[in-house]
DOKEKOL-324396 format. One line per field, with one value per residue: residue number from 0; x, z, y of N, C-alpha, C, O, CB in turn; residue in three letters. Coordinates in nm, 2 decimals. Glycine has a CB too. Layout:
seq c(NUM, ...)
npx c(X, ...)
npz c(Z, ...)
npy c(Y, ...)
capx c(X, ...)
capz c(Z, ...)
capy c(Y, ...)
cpx c(X, ...)
cpz c(Z, ...)
cpy c(Y, ...)
opx c(X, ...)
opz c(Z, ...)
opy c(Y, ...)
cbpx c(X, ...)
cbpz c(Z, ...)
cbpy c(Y, ...)
type c(ala, ...)
END
This chain:
seq c(0, 1, 2, 3, 4, 5, 6, 7, 8, 9, 10, 11, 12, 13, 14, 15, 16, 17, 18, 19, 20, 21, 22, 23, 24, 25, 26, 27, 28, 29, 30, 31, 32, 33, 34, 35, 36, 37, 38, 39, 40, 41, 42, 43, 44, 45, 46, 47, 48, 49, 50, 51, 52, 53, 54, 55, 56, 57, 58, 59, 60, 61, 62, 63, 64, 65, 66, 67, 68, 69, 70, 71, 72, 73, 74, 75, 76, 77, 78, 79, 80, 81, 82, 83, 84, 85, 86, 87, 88, 89, 90, 91, 92, 93, 94, 95, 96, 97, 98, 99, 100, 101, 102, 103, 104, 105, 106, 107, 108, 109, 110, 111, 112, 113, 114, 115, 116, 117, 118, 119, 120, 121, 122, 123, 124, 125, 126, 127)
npx c(4.13, 4.05, 4.16, 3.95, 3.71, 3.78, 3.78, 3.55, 3.37, 3.39, 3.24, 2.98, 2.71, 2.79, 3.00, 3.19, 3.27, 3.47, 3.69, 3.73, 3.79, 4.07, 4.17, 4.21, 4.39, 4.65, 4.66, 4.74, 4.95, 5.06, 5.22, 5.16, 5.20, 5.15, 4.90, 4.78, 4.84, 4.70, 4.45, 4.43, 4.50, 4.23, 4.06, 4.17, 4.12, 3.83, 3.78, 3.91, 3.71, 3.46, 3.52, 3.55, 3.26, 3.12, 3.21, 3.08, 3.20, 3.26, 3.35, 3.52, 3.69, 3.91, 4.08, 4.34, 4.46, 4.57, 4.71, 4.59, 4.55, 4.47, 4.27, 4.13, 3.82, 3.86, 3.83, 3.54, 3.41, 3.47, 3.34, 3.09, 3.12, 3.15, 2.95, 2.79, 2.91, 3.02, 3.23, 3.33, 3.38, 3.54, 3.77, 3.84, 3.86, 4.10, 4.30, 4.31, 4.43, 4.65, 4.75, 4.76, 4.95, 5.20, 5.22, 5.25, 5.47, 5.68, 5.79, 5.70, 5.50, 5.25, 5.18, 4.91, 4.75, 4.73, 4.62, 4.38, 4.27, 4.22, 4.06, 3.86, 3.84, 3.76, 3.56, 3.38, 3.37, 3.25, 2.98, 2.87)
npz c(19.01, 19.17, 19.06, 18.81, 18.95, 19.06, 18.80, 18.71, 18.89, 18.88, 18.65, 18.76, 18.91, 19.19, 19.39, 19.58, 19.55, 19.39, 19.53, 19.78, 19.68, 19.59, 19.78, 19.95, 19.81, 19.83, 20.10, 20.13, 20.03, 19.73, 19.43, 19.26, 19.00, 18.93, 18.99, 18.81, 18.59, 18.57, 18.61, 18.33, 18.17, 18.19, 18.08, 17.80, 17.74, 17.73, 17.53, 17.29, 17.27, 17.27, 16.99, 16.85, 16.85, 16.75, 16.50, 16.38, 16.49, 16.71, 17.06, 17.16, 16.94, 16.91, 17.04, 16.95, 16.78, 16.96, 17.16, 17.39, 17.47, 17.70, 17.82, 17.69, 17.81, 17.93, 17.70, 17.67, 17.87, 17.91, 17.72, 17.78, 18.04, 17.89, 17.78, 17.83, 17.80, 17.53, 17.24, 17.21, 17.45, 17.57, 17.44, 17.52, 17.82, 17.80, 17.69, 17.93, 18.08, 17.98, 18.01, 18.31, 18.36, 18.23, 18.43, 18.68, 18.60, 18.63, 18.86, 18.99, 19.10, 19.34, 19.41, 19.49, 19.47, 19.20, 19.09, 19.26, 19.09, 18.86, 18.88, 18.91, 18.70, 18.50, 18.62, 18.56, 18.27, 18.20, 18.37, 18.16)
npy c(19.09, 19.28, 19.52, 19.50, 19.57, 19.80, 19.97, 19.87, 20.00, 20.27, 20.33, 20.32, 20.50, 20.48, 20.70, 20.69, 20.41, 20.36, 20.46, 20.38, 20.10, 20.17, 20.28, 20.04, 19.91, 20.07, 20.02, 19.77, 19.80, 19.83, 19.91, 20.23, 20.24, 20.00, 19.95, 20.13, 20.01, 19.78, 19.88, 20.01, 19.80, 19.65, 19.83, 19.90, 19.60, 19.66, 19.86, 19.70, 19.47, 19.62, 19.76, 19.56, 19.46, 19.64, 19.61, 19.40, 19.17, 18.88, 18.93, 18.78, 18.69, 18.85, 18.73, 18.54, 18.74, 18.95, 18.80, 18.66, 18.41, 18.14, 18.32, 18.43, 18.48, 18.73, 18.91, 18.87, 18.93, 19.18, 19.29, 19.27, 19.45, 19.69, 19.76, 19.97, 20.19, 20.45, 20.40, 20.62, 20.74, 20.52, 20.57, 20.81, 20.78, 20.62, 20.79, 20.96, 20.79, 20.73, 20.99, 20.99, 20.82, 20.90, 21.15, 20.98, 20.84, 21.06, 21.12, 21.35, 21.39, 21.37, 21.04, 20.95, 21.12, 21.15, 20.89, 20.90, 21.17, 21.07, 20.83, 21.03, 21.18, 20.93, 20.84, 21.06, 21.04, 20.82, 20.82, 21.06)
capx c(3.95, 4.02, 4.13, 3.86, 3.61, 3.78, 3.73, 3.40, 3.32, 3.43, 3.12, 2.84, 2.68, 2.84, 3.10, 3.27, 3.30, 3.64, 3.84, 3.73, 3.89, 4.20, 4.23, 4.25, 4.53, 4.76, 4.69, 4.80, 5.12, 5.06, 5.28, 5.06, 5.23, 5.07, 4.74, 4.75, 4.89, 4.57, 4.33, 4.45, 4.46, 4.08, 4.03, 4.20, 4.01, 3.72, 3.79, 3.90, 3.56, 3.34, 3.53, 3.51, 3.13, 3.08, 3.28, 3.01, 3.25, 3.23, 3.44, 3.66, 3.76, 4.05, 4.19, 4.47, 4.52, 4.61, 4.78, 4.50, 4.57, 4.35, 4.21, 3.98, 3.73, 3.86, 3.73, 3.40, 3.38, 3.53, 3.25, 2.94, 3.12, 3.15, 2.79, 2.73, 3.02, 3.05, 3.36, 3.41, 3.40, 3.63, 3.89, 3.83, 3.93, 4.24, 4.37, 4.32, 4.51, 4.80, 4.82, 4.83, 5.08, 5.31, 5.23, 5.30, 5.61, 5.74, 5.79, 5.73, 5.37, 5.16, 5.09, 4.79, 4.65, 4.74, 4.54, 4.24, 4.25, 4.23, 3.93, 3.73, 3.79, 3.73, 3.37, 3.31, 3.37, 3.18, 2.87, 2.81)
capz c(19.05, 19.23, 18.94, 18.71, 19.02, 19.03, 18.68, 18.68, 18.97, 18.78, 18.53, 18.83, 19.00, 19.32, 19.34, 19.67, 19.56, 19.35, 19.60, 19.85, 19.64, 19.58, 19.95, 19.99, 19.68, 19.92, 20.25, 20.10, 19.97, 19.62, 19.40, 19.20, 18.89, 18.93, 19.02, 18.69, 18.49, 18.58, 18.57, 18.19, 18.13, 18.17, 17.97, 17.71, 17.70, 17.72, 17.39, 17.18, 17.28, 17.20, 16.84, 16.79, 16.84, 16.63, 16.35, 16.38, 16.54, 16.84, 17.13, 17.20, 16.78, 16.92, 17.16, 16.88, 16.74, 17.07, 17.23, 17.50, 17.48, 17.78, 17.90, 17.62, 17.90, 17.94, 17.60, 17.68, 18.00, 17.87, 17.62, 17.88, 18.11, 17.81, 17.73, 17.91, 17.73, 17.35, 17.19, 17.22, 17.61, 17.59, 17.40, 17.61, 17.93, 17.74, 17.67, 18.09, 18.13, 17.92, 18.09, 18.43, 18.38, 18.20, 18.55, 18.75, 18.58, 18.63, 18.99, 19.03, 19.18, 19.46, 19.32, 19.51, 19.42, 19.08, 19.09, 19.29, 18.99, 18.72, 18.93, 18.91, 18.55, 18.45, 18.64, 18.46, 18.12, 18.21, 18.38, 18.06)
capy c(19.10, 19.43, 19.63, 19.49, 19.61, 19.98, 19.99, 19.87, 20.12, 20.44, 20.36, 20.34, 20.63, 20.51, 20.79, 20.65, 20.30, 20.34, 20.54, 20.27, 20.02, 20.24, 20.29, 19.90, 19.91, 20.17, 19.99, 19.68, 19.85, 19.80, 20.02, 20.33, 20.22, 19.86, 19.99, 20.18, 19.92, 19.68, 19.97, 20.02, 19.64, 19.66, 19.95, 19.81, 19.50, 19.70, 19.90, 19.61, 19.44, 19.71, 19.79, 19.43, 19.43, 19.78, 19.56, 19.24, 19.07, 18.85, 18.99, 18.68, 18.70, 18.91, 18.65, 18.51, 18.84, 19.00, 18.70, 18.59, 18.30, 18.12, 18.43, 18.51, 18.51, 18.90, 19.01, 18.86, 19.01, 19.35, 19.33, 19.31, 19.53, 19.83, 19.78, 20.14, 20.31, 20.43, 20.43, 20.74, 20.75, 20.47, 20.65, 20.93, 20.70, 20.55, 20.94, 21.01, 20.69, 20.81, 21.09, 20.96, 20.73, 21.03, 21.19, 20.88, 20.80, 21.20, 21.13, 21.49, 21.42, 21.24, 20.93, 20.88, 21.23, 21.14, 20.80, 20.98, 21.27, 20.97, 20.81, 21.11, 21.22, 20.81, 20.88, 21.16, 20.98, 20.71, 20.88, 21.15)
cpx c(3.95, 4.01, 4.01, 3.72, 3.65, 3.74, 3.59, 3.33, 3.31, 3.30, 2.96, 2.85, 2.74, 2.98, 3.22, 3.34, 3.46, 3.73, 3.84, 3.83, 4.03, 4.27, 4.30, 4.38, 4.64, 4.76, 4.78, 4.95, 5.14, 5.09, 5.19, 5.07, 5.14, 4.96, 4.71, 4.78, 4.75, 4.47, 4.30, 4.42, 4.30, 4.02, 4.06, 4.14, 3.86, 3.69, 3.83, 3.80, 3.49, 3.37, 3.51, 3.36, 3.08, 3.12, 3.19, 3.06, 3.23, 3.36, 3.58, 3.74, 3.88, 4.15, 4.33, 4.54, 4.60, 4.71, 4.70, 4.50, 4.44, 4.32, 4.11, 3.87, 3.72, 3.78, 3.60, 3.33, 3.37, 3.42, 3.09, 3.00, 3.14, 3.03, 2.74, 2.78, 3.02, 3.18, 3.45, 3.45, 3.52, 3.78, 3.94, 3.91, 4.06, 4.36, 4.37, 4.46, 4.62, 4.85, 4.86, 4.93, 5.21, 5.32, 5.31, 5.47, 5.70, 5.82, 5.79, 5.56, 5.37, 5.12, 4.94, 4.69, 4.61, 4.65, 4.40, 4.19, 4.17, 4.06, 3.81, 3.74, 3.73, 3.56, 3.31, 3.28, 3.27, 3.03, 2.81, 2.71)
cpz c(19.09, 19.11, 18.84, 18.85, 19.04, 18.89, 18.62, 18.79, 18.95, 18.67, 18.62, 18.88, 19.16, 19.34, 19.47, 19.64, 19.52, 19.44, 19.72, 19.82, 19.62, 19.68, 19.97, 19.91, 19.81, 20.06, 20.26, 20.03, 19.82, 19.53, 19.28, 19.02, 18.83, 18.90, 18.86, 18.59, 18.45, 18.55, 18.40, 18.12, 18.09, 18.09, 17.83, 17.67, 17.67, 17.56, 17.27, 17.20, 17.23, 17.04, 16.76, 16.76, 16.73, 16.47, 16.33, 16.44, 16.71, 16.92, 17.15, 17.05, 16.80, 16.98, 17.07, 16.82, 16.83, 17.19, 17.41, 17.56, 17.56, 17.85, 17.81, 17.68, 17.90, 17.84, 17.63, 17.79, 18.01, 17.78, 17.67, 17.97, 18.06, 17.74, 17.75, 17.84, 17.58, 17.35, 17.20, 17.36, 17.65, 17.55, 17.50, 17.76, 17.91, 17.73, 17.82, 18.15, 18.11, 17.98, 18.23, 18.46, 18.31, 18.37, 18.68, 18.75, 18.60, 18.73, 19.07, 19.10, 19.28, 19.40, 19.34, 19.43, 19.27, 19.02, 19.10, 19.16, 18.91, 18.74, 18.91, 18.78, 18.47, 18.46, 18.56, 18.35, 18.13, 18.22, 18.30, 18.01)
cpy c(19.25, 19.57, 19.63, 19.58, 19.76, 19.99, 19.98, 19.98, 20.26, 20.44, 20.36, 20.47, 20.61, 20.58, 20.71, 20.52, 20.27, 20.40, 20.41, 20.16, 20.06, 20.25, 20.13, 19.90, 19.99, 20.11, 19.88, 19.68, 19.82, 19.95, 20.10, 20.28, 20.07, 19.86, 20.05, 20.16, 19.82, 19.79, 19.95, 19.89, 19.66, 19.72, 19.94, 19.72, 19.53, 19.78, 19.81, 19.54, 19.53, 19.75, 19.67, 19.40, 19.50, 19.71, 19.43, 19.15, 19.02, 18.92, 18.90, 18.61, 18.71, 18.81, 18.59, 18.64, 18.92, 18.91, 18.65, 18.53, 18.22, 18.20, 18.50, 18.53, 18.65, 18.94, 18.93, 18.91, 19.14, 19.37, 19.35, 19.41, 19.70, 19.84, 19.93, 20.22, 20.31, 20.40, 20.52, 20.77, 20.63, 20.51, 20.75, 20.89, 20.63, 20.68, 20.98, 20.89, 20.71, 20.88, 21.09, 20.90, 20.84, 21.07, 21.10, 20.87, 20.92, 21.20, 21.26, 21.51, 21.32, 21.15, 20.91, 20.99, 21.24, 21.04, 20.86, 21.10, 21.17, 20.93, 20.92, 21.14, 21.05, 20.82, 20.96, 21.12, 20.93, 20.74, 21.01, 21.04)
opx c(3.87, 3.93, 3.97, 3.63, 3.56, 3.64, 3.54, 3.23, 3.24, 3.27, 2.85, 2.94, 2.74, 3.08, 3.33, 3.45, 3.54, 3.85, 3.94, 3.92, 4.11, 4.40, 4.42, 4.48, 4.71, 4.85, 4.87, 5.03, 5.25, 5.04, 5.14, 4.98, 5.08, 4.91, 4.62, 4.77, 4.71, 4.40, 4.21, 4.34, 4.26, 3.93, 3.97, 4.10, 3.78, 3.59, 3.79, 3.75, 3.44, 3.28, 3.46, 3.32, 3.01, 3.08, 3.24, 2.99, 3.20, 3.45, 3.70, 3.81, 3.97, 4.27, 4.43, 4.66, 4.70, 4.76, 4.75, 4.47, 4.32, 4.35, 4.04, 3.80, 3.62, 3.67, 3.53, 3.21, 3.29, 3.40, 3.00, 2.91, 3.14, 3.02, 2.65, 2.72, 3.02, 3.24, 3.57, 3.57, 3.59, 3.88, 4.06, 4.00, 4.12, 4.48, 4.47, 4.56, 4.70, 4.96, 4.95, 5.00, 5.32, 5.42, 5.40, 5.55, 5.82, 5.92, 5.85, 5.51, 5.44, 5.02, 4.86, 4.58, 4.52, 4.60, 4.32, 4.07, 4.06, 3.97, 3.69, 3.64, 3.65, 3.47, 3.21, 3.17, 3.18, 2.96, 2.71, 2.63)
opz c(19.04, 19.08, 18.79, 18.79, 19.04, 18.88, 18.53, 18.75, 19.00, 18.61, 18.56, 18.89, 19.23, 19.32, 19.43, 19.70, 19.57, 19.43, 19.75, 19.90, 19.65, 19.68, 20.00, 19.98, 19.88, 20.13, 20.34, 20.00, 19.80, 19.54, 19.21, 18.94, 18.73, 18.80, 18.80, 18.50, 18.34, 18.45, 18.35, 18.03, 17.97, 18.03, 17.75, 17.56, 17.61, 17.49, 17.15, 17.09, 17.12, 16.97, 16.65, 16.67, 16.64, 16.36, 16.25, 16.46, 16.80, 16.86, 17.14, 17.05, 16.75, 16.97, 17.13, 16.81, 16.79, 17.29, 17.52, 17.68, 17.50, 17.96, 17.84, 17.63, 17.86, 17.86, 17.54, 17.79, 18.08, 17.75, 17.63, 18.00, 18.13, 17.65, 17.69, 17.80, 17.52, 17.45, 17.21, 17.38, 17.75, 17.62, 17.56, 17.80, 18.01, 17.75, 17.84, 18.23, 18.19, 18.03, 18.28, 18.56, 18.36, 18.43, 18.75, 18.84, 18.60, 18.72, 19.17, 19.13, 19.31, 19.32, 19.26, 19.37, 19.22, 18.91, 19.01, 19.14, 18.88, 18.67, 18.89, 18.72, 18.38, 18.37, 18.49, 18.31, 18.07, 18.12, 18.35, 17.92)
opy c(19.33, 19.65, 19.73, 19.64, 19.85, 20.06, 20.05, 20.03, 20.34, 20.55, 20.38, 20.55, 20.71, 20.51, 20.69, 20.49, 20.19, 20.38, 20.36, 20.12, 19.97, 20.24, 20.12, 19.88, 19.90, 20.14, 19.87, 19.60, 19.77, 20.06, 20.02, 20.28, 20.05, 19.81, 20.01, 20.24, 19.79, 19.76, 19.90, 19.88, 19.68, 19.67, 19.97, 19.73, 19.45, 19.75, 19.83, 19.54, 19.50, 19.77, 19.66, 19.32, 19.46, 19.75, 19.36, 19.05, 19.10, 18.97, 18.93, 18.51, 18.64, 18.82, 18.60, 18.66, 18.96, 18.96, 18.61, 18.53, 18.21, 18.17, 18.60, 18.61, 18.71, 19.00, 18.99, 18.92, 19.20, 19.49, 19.43, 19.48, 19.80, 19.91, 19.97, 20.33, 20.21, 20.38, 20.52, 20.81, 20.65, 20.49, 20.75, 20.96, 20.59, 20.66, 21.06, 20.90, 20.71, 20.87, 21.16, 20.91, 20.83, 21.03, 21.15, 20.89, 20.89, 21.27, 21.28, 21.61, 21.22, 21.16, 20.86, 20.97, 21.29, 21.07, 20.88, 21.11, 21.20, 20.95, 20.89, 21.11, 21.07, 20.80, 20.93, 21.15, 20.97, 20.70, 21.06, 21.06)
cbpx c(3.89, 4.17, 4.24, 3.83, 3.59, 3.95, 3.79, 3.33, 3.38, 3.64, 3.12, 2.82, 2.52, 2.85, 3.04, 3.21, 3.20, 3.68, 3.81, 3.61, 3.85, 4.20, 4.07, 4.14, 4.49, 4.72, 4.56, 4.73, 5.26, 4.93, 5.42, 5.11, 5.37, 5.05, 4.72, 4.75, 5.02, 4.53, 4.38, 4.59, 4.48, 4.03, 4.10, 4.29, 4.01, 3.72, 3.89, 4.00, 3.50, 3.31, 3.67, 3.56, 3.07, 3.21, 3.48, 3.00, 3.37, 3.22, 3.36, 3.59, 3.72, 4.05, 4.08, 4.44, 4.44, 4.49, 4.95, 4.44, 4.71, 4.34, 4.32, 3.91, 3.76, 4.01, 3.78, 3.36, 3.47, 3.71, 3.26, 2.86, 3.22, 3.28, 2.68, 2.78, 3.18, 3.04, 3.35, 3.32, 3.25, 3.59, 3.85, 3.67, 3.86, 4.20, 4.26, 4.12, 4.49, 4.80, 4.75, 4.77, 5.05, 5.25, 5.09, 5.22, 5.62, 5.66, 5.89, 5.79, 5.24, 5.01, 5.14, 4.75, 4.72, 4.87, 4.58, 4.26, 4.38, 4.37, 3.94, 3.72, 3.98, 3.81, 3.32, 3.38, 3.49, 3.22, 2.88, 2.92)
cbpz c(19.22, 19.34, 18.85, 18.62, 19.14, 19.06, 18.62, 18.71, 19.05, 18.66, 18.38, 18.94, 19.01, 19.38, 19.36, 19.78, 19.51, 19.20, 19.68, 19.84, 19.54, 19.55, 20.09, 19.95, 19.49, 19.93, 20.34, 20.03, 20.04, 19.59, 19.36, 19.24, 18.90, 19.04, 19.17, 18.68, 18.56, 18.74, 18.61, 18.16, 18.29, 18.25, 18.01, 17.73, 17.80, 17.84, 17.40, 17.16, 17.41, 17.29, 16.79, 16.88, 16.96, 16.67, 16.36, 16.25, 16.50, 16.85, 17.26, 17.31, 16.68, 17.01, 17.23, 16.75, 16.68, 17.12, 17.25, 17.50, 17.54, 17.84, 17.94, 17.53, 18.03, 17.90, 17.41, 17.67, 18.08, 17.77, 17.52, 17.98, 18.19, 17.71, 17.81, 18.06, 17.77, 17.24, 17.09, 17.18, 17.69, 17.55, 17.27, 17.63, 17.97, 17.56, 17.56, 18.21, 18.10, 17.80, 18.08, 18.51, 18.27, 18.08, 18.58, 18.71, 18.43, 18.63, 19.03, 18.88, 19.08, 19.55, 19.33, 19.70, 19.47, 19.05, 19.19, 19.45, 18.93, 18.73, 19.07, 19.01, 18.45, 18.54, 18.77, 18.42, 18.07, 18.32, 18.48, 17.93)
cbpy c(18.98, 19.46, 19.62, 19.29, 19.52, 20.06, 19.93, 19.72, 20.11, 20.43, 20.19, 20.25, 20.66, 20.39, 20.98, 20.66, 20.24, 20.42, 20.76, 20.23, 19.97, 20.35, 20.31, 19.79, 20.06, 20.36, 19.94, 19.64, 19.76, 19.72, 19.98, 20.52, 20.22, 19.78, 20.12, 20.26, 19.83, 19.59, 20.15, 20.06, 19.51, 19.70, 20.07, 19.77, 19.40, 19.78, 20.00, 19.52, 19.43, 19.86, 19.85, 19.32, 19.46, 19.97, 19.51, 19.18, 19.09, 18.69, 19.02, 18.53, 18.81, 19.05, 18.48, 18.41, 18.90, 19.04, 18.79, 18.56, 18.30, 18.04, 18.53, 18.45, 18.45, 18.97, 19.00, 18.75, 18.99, 19.38, 19.22, 19.17, 19.48, 19.86, 19.68, 20.20, 20.29, 20.58, 20.43, 20.85, 20.71, 20.37, 20.74, 20.97, 20.60, 20.48, 21.07, 20.99, 20.58, 20.89, 21.18, 20.92, 20.55, 21.18, 21.22, 20.76, 20.73, 21.31, 21.06, 21.61, 21.41, 21.29, 20.79, 20.84, 21.36, 21.13, 20.72, 21.08, 21.36, 20.81, 20.78, 21.24, 21.30, 20.70, 20.96, 21.26, 20.89, 20.65, 20.90, 21.22)
type c(ala, lys, ala, leu, gly, leu, ala, asn, ala, thr, ser, asn, lys, asn, ile, pro, arg, pro, phe, glu, ile, leu, asn, leu, phe, phe, glu, gln, lys, val, arg, pro, glu, ile, ile, leu, gly, glu, ile, thr, gly, val, tyr, val, asp, met, tyr, arg, ala, lys, val, ser, leu, ser, ala, gly, glu, lys, ala, asp, ser, leu, ala, ala, val, phe, gly, tyr, lys, asn, thr, ala, phe, arg, leu, thr, asn, ala, ala, arg, asp, ser, ala, lys, leu, ser, ile, glu, gln, leu, arg, asn, cys, leu, asp, glu, leu, asp, lys, ala, asp, ala, val, ile, lys, ser, phe, ala, ser, asp, asp, lys, his, ala, leu, glu, glu, leu, leu, val, lys, leu, thr, leu, ile, ser, asn, lys)
END
């Protein structure tokens, strides 16, 4: 739920909120790769739902294709959450998530700084 809140907070104009949520994760000693994985999952769901809708399908029609089984509601929620974003914006967000993944896996950076930078980029992309 917090990862969903974090991803959704980047698409709102309330700039401090994503950082407040990220700090809660760090206070709870959640590993950076787990945080990134959860955020990425939310954006992947939004991208899948958006593409499905643009093809004239219902968002939850992809549930069987991608193995959502009992969690097809994630696609329905993702369709709602992605309404403000274009497919291009979502692709750009996925690109930034991929770059952050490489940085965090490199072990050569401050993971908190890498995640904060990611949140800034996601917020900028989402609010264009």
